[in-house]
N, C-alpha and C positions, 0 to 999 in steps of 0.2 A: 349335572346335565350330560346326556349322552352325546357323543360326537356324531355329527351328521355329514355324510359325504354326498355331494351332488355331482352327477355326471351328465353332460348333454351330448347326445348322439349327433355328430356332425353330418352335414348334408352329403359329404363324400364317402361316408362310411356305409358298408353294406349291412343288410339285415342278417342277423344271426341270433342264436340262443342267448338269452340274457345272462345265464351263468358263464358261458364261454366268453362273452363280451367283457363282463366285469373282471373275470379272471385275468384277462390280458391287460385291461386298463389299470387294474390294481396289483399287477404282478410285482413281487418283491415285498409287498406289504401284507397281502392276504392270499390264502390258497383257494383254489377252486372248491375244494371240499368245504371250507368254511363258508364261502359265499353261497354255495348251494344250500347249506343248512340254514343260513339266514333268510334266503328266499322262502324256504319251506316254513319258516317261523313267522313270515310276514314282515320281516325287517327290511325288505327291499320293495320299493314302490316304483312303478313305471307310470308316469303321468298321474300320480297320486293313487293309483290302483295297485293292490297286491296281485302278484302273478305267480305262475309256476316256473320252475327252472328251465323248462323247454320253451317258454314264451319267446317269440322272436321280436326283437326290438327293431325300430325303423328310424331313419334319419329324422331329426327334429324331436325325438322323444327325450324326456327328462327323467333321469333315474335318481332316486334317493336311497341311500344305504345307511342303515343304523347298525354299525358293527357292535357286537357284544363287547362290553367293557372287559379289559383284561382281568382274569381271575386274581383274586387276592392270593398272594404268595405267602403261605404260612411257613415256608422253609426259612432257615436262618443261615446267613452267610457266616462262615467260620474260616479263620486263617489256618487251614490244614494244608500241608505241603502235598502237591500232586506233581507227577512227572508229565509235562506237556512235551510231546514228541514233535508236533507240528501245529501251527495256528495261522489262520488268515481271517478275513472279514466274515466268512461264512461258516467255518467249522474249525474244530480242533481235534487232534488225535492225542489221547492220553494213554499212559501205561499204568493201569490200575494195580495197586498192590493187593496181595492176598490179605483178607481180614477186613477189607473196607466194603461196607454195604453201599450199593449204588444210589438208592434214593430213600428218603425218610419213609417210615411206616410204623406200625405198631411195634413198640419196643426199640425202635431205632430212629428217634427224632433228631438226633444230633450225630456228628461225626461221620456223615455219609459223603459220598462223592459229590452229590448235589450241593451239600453245604459248602464244600470246598470250591466247587465251580462258581457258586454265587459270589464268592469272595474274589476269585481270580479273573472272572469274565464279566464284562459290563452288561451284556445282553445275551439271552438264551431263547430258544424256541419255546412255544407254549402249547404245541399240539398234544403233547403227552399229559397235560394237566399241570396244575399249580405245584404239585409235589414232585414232578419229574421234569423240570425245565431242561431242555436240551437233550434229553435222553432218547436216542433213536433205537438202541438195543441195549441189552444188559449182560452182565456177567454175575455168576453166583458170588456170594460174599467171599468164599475161600478159593475162588478161581482168580488168578492174576492175568494181566495182559492188556492187549490193545482194545480200545473202544473209540468210536467216532461220536462226537458231540456236535449238535447243530446250534448255531447262533441265531437263526431266524426260521420262521415257519416255512418259507419258500424252500430253503435248503433241506429242512427236516423232511418235508413231504417227498422230495426227490430222492433223498437217501433211503427213506423207508421203502420206496418202490424198488430200489436196487436190491435191498435185502429180500424183498418179497419175490422178485423175479430171478433171484440167485445170481445176479451179475456182480454183486459184491461178494468177495470170497474171504472166509475166515478159516485159518488153519491153526489147530491147537497142538501143542506138544503134550504128550500124555504118557505116563508110565503105568502099566497094568500088571496084575498078577498073572504068572504063568507064561508059557511060551506060545505065542501066537504063530500057528503053523503056516498060514498063507501070507505071502508077501504083501498082498493087498486084498481088500474086500469091501462089501457094501452091506449095511444093515438097513432094512426097510420095514420096520415094524411100527405101527401106530403107538403113540404114547398118551396115556390119560392119567388122571389122579388116582392115587391108591384108595381102595375101598376101606382100608383100615386106619390109614394115617393121612390126614389132609395135607400134611406138610411134604409128603413124598409123592413121587410119580411111579408109574409102572408101564410095562408093555401091555397094551390093551387092544387086541385085534377087533373086539366087538364095537367099542365106542370111543376109542382113542383117536387123536388127530394124527394125520400123516407125519412121519418123521423119518428122514433119510440121513444116514451118516456113512461116510466112507473113511477107510483107514489105509495107511501105508506103513509097513514096518521099517523103522530106522535102524534099530539094533536089538538083538536078542541077548539076554543075560542068562545066568544059570537058572533063575526061577522067575524071571520077569521079562517084559518087553517094552521097548520105547517105541511109540507110534507118533506119526503125524496124522491128525484126524481133521477131516473137513466136514463142515455142516452145510446141508442143503435146506434145512428147516431150522427153526429156532425154538424148539420146545423146551420147557423148563427141565433142567437136569438131563438133557437129551443124551450127551455123551456118557455120562455116568450110568444112566439107566440102560442104554444099549450095551455097553461093555459088560456090566454086571449080568445082564440077561444072557449074554453069550459066553459066560464063564470066565471072563477076564476083568474083574472089578478093578477100578482105579486104585492105585496104592494110596493109602492115607485117607481114603474116603470113609468117613464114619457112618454115613447114611446108607450107602449102597456097596461100599468096597470092603477093604481090609485095612487094619491098622498096620503101620510101618514103623520100624525102629528109627528110620532116617528122616521122616518128614511128618509133621503134625497136622497137615491138611491134605486135601485131595491133590495129587500130583498132576495138575491140569493148568496149562498156561496158554493163553491166546497169543501165540508168538508172531503170527503174520496176518496182515489185513490188506486187501486190495479193493479199490473202488474207483469210480469215475467221479471227478470233481463236478458237481452239478452245474456250476456256472461256467467253468472253462472247458469242460468236456475232456480234460486230460486225465489219463490214468494215474492214480496215486498208489504207491506200494510202500508198506511200512513193516519193519521187523523189530521185535523186542527180544533180546537174549533171555535165557533162563534166569529167573531170579535166584538169589543166593541159596534159598532152601532147596530148590529143585536141582541146582548145580551140585549141592552137597549130596543129594540123593544119587545123582548120576555118578559122582566120584566114588561113592561107596559101592554102587552096583558094578562099577568097573574094576574094583579091586579083585585081584586073583584069589580064588578059593584055596584055602589051606589043604594040602594033600594029606 
């Protein structure tokens, strides 16, 4: 039997849109996006009548809401170690290891970050669907570093807005082939899916989606450069595609870059993450040092060249 929520509009409450009213009344349990969708689906009745999201309620009205039952979660909880940097009632920050897929999919039904989260965390947001509970943004399998995970839909929706509005900041440590001449720069080329390989992306000015990447040189080596890279959009493989397009492919990147003697995966690490806590309004800043394989790469690149 479906859960039924009844809300009575009090006499001292003002008239306003039904979606706005319910979003405030049910704040912390459901998001406005979810409520609007239910209204459009006829799952919200005002005085037994279906209405539109812009319908204005009045004092004395009775509202009935039939929320969509939670989706069946086909993911499996697994006791996989994960590094939790920070955790509270609304969110957690994890340092993902390279080689870990973020969520289950074709060919990766087990051993993912989601499988681990389901074991370590009692409750996760549902906005991203049953196979991606808690996942606000993602990292490629072979990219390591910081990710924020939402424990409820209210937090998820507000974190997602921060990433969309660019108020949340992600900075990646990146090692690329060749000497990058400029100390800093910005790449602003649209990215779309490759016409020849559906698993890969490419710079596509005609039909790609906007993609903006900035970089700052941290150190130059004999044949490579260490960069801090900042994302302003979140396209698939964005850093790897932009760097390769501009002649400085990421070291160790098998899809877009060049093989490296010193590292077996792309030398890309989400080392810094800054955001505003949705509930407290306080700024949060996190840092994850280079993992062992990238530190090994840095040490080798730092070695003096034999004369």
